[in-house]
N, C-alpha and C positions, 0 to 999 in steps of 0.2 A: 504494500500500500504506500501511497505517497500523499503529499499535501492536497492533491486533486481528488482524493477519495471522498465520495459522498458521505456527509455526516462528520467529516473531519473539521475540527475547529480552525478558524482563520485568525485567531488572536490568542494571546495569553489569557485574556479574560474568559473567552469561550472555552479554552482548554481547562481552566480551573473550575469553571461552572460545571463542565462535563464530569470532572473528577468528583466534585462535591455532590452532585446528583447521584453518582454511583455509590459513594460512601454512605449517603443517607438511605438509599434504596436497599443496599446489601448489608449494611450494618457491620458490627464487629470491629475488630482491631485491624489496622492497615499499616503495612510498611511500604517502602518505595516499590518493592517488587510487585506486590498486589496492586498498588496504585497504577503502576505502569501498564499492567495487563488490562486495566479498565479503559484505557484510551483507545479511540478508534484507530489512530495512527500513533504507535508507541514512540515517544520522544526519547532523547538521550537521558540516561539516569540522573544526571545533574539537573536537568529541567524538571523531572518528576520531584526530586527532593526540594527544589526551589518552590515548586507549586504547593507542595505540602506545607512548607514553612510560611509561605505567603497566606495560605488559608488559615494557618494557626495564628499568625500575627493579626489577621482580620477578625479573629474570634469565631470563625465558622467551624473550626475543629479544635480538638485539644490533643496534647501529647503526654503520654504517661512517662514520667521522669525515670522510672525504673526500667521499663521495657523498651522505651523509645518508640512505641507504637502509637499511631494516631487513631482518633475516633471522632466521627461527626457528632455535632450537637443535635439536639432535637429540633 
């Protein structure tokens, strides 16, 4: 797949929205590997980690300090 794939996000905002929707729908704990698998087009691992941190900083998800896993808020 590439950036011309139908349903692929066209911006970082759309990509993070897609990730947040997946986290809310599927629930549970998320690491960057699980998060990367949820994207229509899988970005570089650094991008996935950055997206998770941006969502955490925005207050949309939280991170467990002991496990490092992320979880979406309700």
